[in-house]
DODREN-9148 format. One record per residue (C-alpha): x, y, z negated. Coordinates in nm, 2 decimals. Example, Ala and Ser with C-alpha at 12.3 -4.5 7.8 and 13.67 -1.06 7.14 Angstrom:
! DODREN-9148
SITE xx yy zz
SITE 1.23 -0.45 -0.78
SITE 1.37 -0.11 -0.71
//
This chain:
! DODREN-9148
SITE xx yy zz
SITE -0.01 -0.01 -0.01
SITE 0.10 0.36 0.05
SITE -0.03 0.71 -0.06
SITE -0.17 0.91 0.20
SITE -0.42 1.22 0.26
SITE -0.75 1.13 0.41
SITE -1.05 1.34 0.52
SITE -1.32 1.23 0.31
SITE -1.57 1.41 0.53
SITE -1.58 1.72 0.76
SITE -1.55 2.04 0.58
SITE -1.33 2.29 0.38
SITE -0.97 2.20 0.26
SITE -1.10 2.02 -0.05
SITE -1.23 1.73 0.15
SITE -0.85 1.64 0.18
SITE -0.80 1.39 -0.10
SITE -0.52 1.17 -0.21
SITE -0.59 0.80 -0.15
SITE -0.42 0.45 -0.11
SITE -0.43 0.29 0.23
SITE -0.24 -0.03 0.35
SITE 0.09 0.04 0.50
SITE 0.07 0.04 0.89
SITE 0.21 -0.21 1.10
SITE 0.40 -0.12 1.41
SITE 0.31 -0.24 1.75
SITE 0.48 -0.31 2.05
SITE 0.69 0.00 2.15
SITE 0.63 0.14 1.79
SITE 0.85 0.20 1.50
SITE 0.75 0.23 1.11
SITE 0.89 0.55 0.97
SITE 0.92 0.60 0.60
SITE 0.79 0.97 0.59
SITE 1.02 1.23 0.41
SITE 0.81 1.52 0.53
SITE 0.52 1.60 0.76
SITE 0.44 1.93 0.95
SITE 0.11 2.09 0.91
SITE -0.05 2.25 1.23
SITE -0.36 2.40 1.35
SITE -0.50 2.10 1.50
SITE -0.49 1.93 1.16
SITE -0.73 2.20 1.04
SITE -0.98 2.16 1.32
SITE -0.97 1.78 1.29
SITE -1.04 1.83 0.93
SITE -1.33 2.05 1.02
SITE -1.48 1.77 1.23
SITE -1.40 1.94 1.56
SITE -1.09 1.75 1.69
SITE -1.15 1.36 1.64
SITE -0.84 1.14 1.66
SITE -0.80 0.96 2.01
SITE -0.90 0.61 2.02
SITE -0.65 0.36 1.85
SITE -0.52 0.66 1.65
SITE -0.46 0.68 1.28
SITE -0.79 0.87 1.12
SITE -0.54 1.06 0.88
SITE -0.43 1.38 0.98
SITE -0.08 1.50 1.07
SITE 0.09 1.50 1.41
SITE 0.46 1.56 1.33
SITE 0.68 1.37 1.10
SITE 1.05 1.32 0.99
SITE 1.19 1.02 0.80
SITE 1.38 0.68 0.83
SITE 1.30 0.40 1.07
SITE 1.24 0.09 0.83
SITE 1.08 -0.14 1.10
SITE 0.95 -0.19 1.43
SITE 1.03 -0.23 1.81
SITE 1.36 -0.04 1.91
SITE 1.37 -0.21 2.26
SITE 1.50 0.04 2.51
SITE 1.61 0.29 2.25
SITE 1.93 0.41 2.12
SITE 1.78 0.38 1.75
SITE 1.86 0.14 1.47
SITE 1.68 0.06 1.15
SITE 1.79 0.33 0.91
SITE 1.82 0.61 1.14
SITE 1.68 0.94 1.04
SITE 1.42 1.06 1.32
SITE 1.15 1.32 1.36
SITE 0.86 1.22 1.60
SITE 0.54 1.34 1.75
SITE 0.25 1.10 1.65
SITE -0.11 1.09 1.74
SITE -0.21 1.11 1.38
SITE -0.11 0.95 1.05
SITE 0.15 1.19 0.94
SITE 0.01 1.28 0.59
SITE 0.13 0.96 0.45
SITE 0.42 0.77 0.28
SITE 0.45 0.57 0.61
SITE 0.36 0.63 0.97
SITE 0.38 0.45 1.30
SITE 0.54 0.63 1.57
SITE 0.60 0.56 1.95
SITE 0.96 0.48 1.96
SITE 1.00 0.68 2.27
SITE 0.86 0.99 2.10
SITE 1.12 0.98 1.86
SITE 1.43 1.20 1.85
SITE 1.71 1.20 1.62
SITE 1.73 1.48 1.34
SITE 1.94 1.78 1.48
SITE 2.28 1.76 1.31
SITE 2.27 2.01 1.00
SITE 1.92 2.00 0.98
SITE 1.72 1.87 0.67
SITE 1.41 1.60 0.70
SITE 1.19 1.91 0.61
SITE 1.33 2.13 0.88
SITE 1.31 1.87 1.13
SITE 0.94 1.79 1.03
SITE 0.86 2.11 1.17
SITE 0.98 2.05 1.52
SITE 0.80 1.79 1.72
SITE 0.45 1.96 1.78
SITE 0.55 2.28 1.86
SITE 0.87 2.21 2.06
SITE 0.67 1.94 2.26
SITE 0.39 2.18 2.31
SITE 0.60 2.47 2.43
SITE 0.82 2.28 2.64
SITE 0.55 2.10 2.82
SITE 0.33 2.42 2.88
SITE 0.61 2.71 2.93
SITE 0.86 2.51 3.11
SITE 0.70 2.23 3.27
SITE 0.34 2.35 3.37
SITE 0.43 2.71 3.35
SITE 0.75 2.68 3.55
SITE 0.94 2.97 3.37
SITE 1.24 3.02 3.57
SITE 1.56 3.25 3.53
SITE 1.48 3.62 3.56
SITE 1.12 3.55 3.46
SITE 0.92 3.72 3.14
SITE 0.71 3.56 2.88
SITE 0.44 3.71 2.68
SITE 0.36 3.48 2.36
SITE 0.02 3.55 2.20
SITE 0.05 3.47 1.82
SITE 0.40 3.51 1.80
SITE 0.43 3.46 1.43
SITE 0.24 3.11 1.44
SITE 0.45 2.79 1.44
SITE 0.41 2.76 1.82
SITE 0.50 3.13 1.85
SITE 0.81 3.12 1.66
SITE 0.93 2.83 1.85
SITE 0.84 2.98 2.20
SITE 0.99 3.32 2.12
SITE 1.33 3.16 2.01
SITE 1.34 2.89 2.29
SITE 1.27 3.13 2.57
SITE 1.53 3.37 2.44
SITE 1.77 3.14 2.40
SITE 1.73 3.03 2.77
SITE 1.79 3.39 2.88
SITE 1.44 3.51 2.94
SITE 1.26 3.86 2.84
SITE 1.01 3.79 2.56
SITE 0.74 3.98 2.43
SITE 0.51 3.87 2.16
SITE 0.17 3.99 1.99
SITE 0.10 3.95 1.63
SITE -0.14 4.10 1.35
SITE 0.06 4.31 1.13
SITE 0.37 4.51 1.12
SITE 0.55 4.26 0.91
SITE 0.48 3.97 1.16
SITE 0.60 4.18 1.46
SITE 0.93 4.25 1.30
SITE 0.95 3.90 1.22
SITE 0.90 3.81 1.58
SITE 1.15 4.06 1.70
SITE 1.40 3.93 1.45
SITE 1.37 3.59 1.62
SITE 1.44 3.75 1.96
SITE 1.14 3.91 2.11
SITE 1.22 4.24 2.27
SITE 0.92 4.39 2.17
SITE 0.62 4.26 1.95
SITE 0.29 4.43 1.98
SITE 0.04 4.48 1.69
SITE -0.26 4.37 1.90
SITE -0.49 4.53 1.60
SITE -0.35 4.88 1.69
SITE -0.20 4.86 2.01
SITE -0.30 4.74 2.37
SITE -0.06 4.47 2.46
SITE -0.15 4.47 2.82
SITE -0.05 4.84 2.88
SITE 0.25 4.79 2.65
SITE 0.36 4.49 2.86
SITE 0.31 4.62 3.18
SITE 0.51 4.95 3.09
SITE 0.79 4.75 2.96
SITE 0.81 4.57 3.29
SITE 0.77 4.89 3.51
SITE 0.45 4.82 3.57
SITE 0.50 4.47 3.73
SITE 0.34 4.28 3.45
SITE 0.45 3.95 3.28
SITE 0.53 3.62 3.49
SITE 0.38 3.41 3.21
SITE 0.17 3.44 2.92
SITE 0.13 3.17 2.67
SITE -0.24 3.21 2.52
SITE -0.37 3.04 2.20
SITE -0.69 3.27 2.19
SITE -0.89 3.24 2.51
SITE -1.22 3.43 2.48
SITE -1.22 3.78 2.58
SITE -0.85 3.79 2.60
SITE -0.82 3.59 2.93
SITE -0.97 3.89 3.12
SITE -0.70 4.13 2.96
SITE -0.41 3.89 3.04
SITE -0.51 3.85 3.40
SITE -0.46 4.21 3.44
SITE -0.14 4.19 3.23
SITE 0.01 3.93 3.46
SITE 0.25 3.99 3.73
SITE 0.18 3.88 4.10
SITE 0.22 3.50 4.12
SITE 0.18 3.50 3.74
SITE 0.09 3.20 3.52
SITE -0.17 3.21 3.22
SITE -0.13 2.90 2.98
SITE -0.42 2.84 2.76
SITE -0.35 2.59 2.46
SITE -0.59 2.67 2.21
SITE -0.94 2.87 2.20
SITE -0.94 3.08 1.87
SITE -1.12 3.34 2.02
SITE -1.38 3.12 2.19
SITE -1.40 2.90 2.48
SITE -1.59 3.13 2.74
SITE -1.46 3.42 2.92
SITE -1.56 3.66 3.22
SITE -1.28 3.70 3.48
SITE -1.22 3.86 3.80
SITE -1.16 3.59 4.04
SITE -1.08 3.85 4.30
SITE -0.77 3.92 4.11
SITE -0.69 3.56 4.09
SITE -0.71 3.54 4.49
SITE -0.54 3.85 4.56
SITE -0.24 3.81 4.36
SITE -0.20 3.44 4.35
SITE -0.24 3.38 3.98
SITE -0.27 3.07 3.83
SITE -0.47 2.96 3.50
SITE -0.40 2.64 3.35
SITE -0.45 2.46 3.02
SITE -0.36 2.15 2.85
SITE -0.39 1.94 2.53
SITE -0.10 1.70 2.42
SITE -0.23 1.47 2.16
SITE -0.43 1.22 2.39
SITE -0.16 1.22 2.67
SITE 0.00 0.87 2.72
SITE 0.32 0.77 2.56
SITE 0.52 0.79 2.91
SITE 0.42 1.15 2.94
SITE 0.54 1.26 2.60
SITE 0.85 1.05 2.63
SITE 0.96 1.22 2.93
SITE 0.91 1.55 2.71
SITE 1.13 1.41 2.47
SITE 1.40 1.31 2.70
SITE 1.41 1.68 2.82
SITE 1.41 1.82 2.46
SITE 1.71 1.59 2.35
SITE 1.89 1.71 2.66
SITE 1.81 2.07 2.68
SITE 1.68 2.20 2.33
SITE 1.85 1.99 2.06
SITE 2.20 2.12 2.14
SITE 2.06 2.48 2.09
SITE 1.92 2.37 1.72
SITE 2.25 2.21 1.65
SITE 2.45 2.51 1.74
SITE 2.22 2.74 1.56
SITE 2.10 2.93 1.84
SITE 1.74 2.81 1.76
SITE 1.64 2.77 1.39
SITE 1.34 2.62 1.22
SITE 1.14 2.86 1.07
SITE 0.97 2.72 0.74
SITE 0.74 2.96 0.56
SITE 0.63 2.74 0.26
SITE 0.66 2.35 0.17
SITE 0.38 2.17 -0.03
SITE 0.38 1.84 -0.19
SITE 0.17 1.57 -0.01
SITE -0.07 1.59 -0.28
SITE -0.12 1.95 -0.23
SITE -0.24 1.93 0.13
SITE -0.55 2.12 0.07
SITE -0.35 2.42 -0.03
SITE -0.15 2.40 0.28
SITE -0.46 2.40 0.47
SITE -0.58 2.71 0.29
SITE -0.24 2.89 0.37
SITE -0.30 2.79 0.74
SITE -0.64 2.91 0.77
SITE -0.54 3.25 0.60
SITE -0.31 3.32 0.88
SITE -0.08 3.50 0.64
SITE 0.22 3.27 0.70
SITE 0.51 3.32 0.95
SITE 0.62 3.00 1.11
SITE 0.56 2.66 0.99
SITE 0.41 2.50 0.69
SITE 0.54 2.14 0.59
SITE 0.45 1.88 0.34
SITE 0.70 1.71 0.13
SITE 0.64 1.34 0.12
SITE 0.94 1.14 0.00
//
């Protein structure tokens, strides 16, 4: 048996309760990880609320990213061994002392990082790489605007794009958050409560607009983002915090050859996520190990305090990642 956090029923943070569950058994292509730490992400909150069910075959326990020690499983086709410390993207089950992870979605903990720091990496780095660089095709010489720059996704996108040589702009809701985004590499952080992000982004690019926008808001933001894009620009929608409906000027999309795309990662096959893991290990892990990119941990909680971690997540007062200490 093991300790875990389960969602007793859809609802507020207090529905997250400590429980005992059977230790999971890894299947073909999976490893069993003794979890040292687990990241907390916005999708965990939406799942707890009953609006983001786990995909078929995944654990009903929340938690999409972990770090810890491989203690059992099928290591065929990998360079891992029993006892290795890894971090992993998982389809669920991370809020627990043990979690099964697809072996091909595991990555070694970057040299110099702790398990707590490593647990903050997979969900955001897989998401940002898949969207900004694979779907969004951000190439040298192009610029990126990150909505919600102080979020876990935001701090990752800012640092990664800046480290790869791109101009980066961001939005945030307070002056403190804006300064934090700039400290991480944003050329200019825009307080969306007091400033027009579209006007400022266009002025900073000489009227051209930005090449790629990473959007976690949706809703009414979409029309404004279309006007903010450069010709041939790409709008990447990865969450709908501002709503699922938008009125857009289709004429602009036609005339200026714009692309609007969206994606979710959780239900994609292991082969898809394994390909992302390979590119992260090649292109991004050296940046983490050199210190050019650093994990941004706002606060740690014990596993039993998962409800408090969710309260903090929903308050949106954090800058960076929230992590549960498990082992």
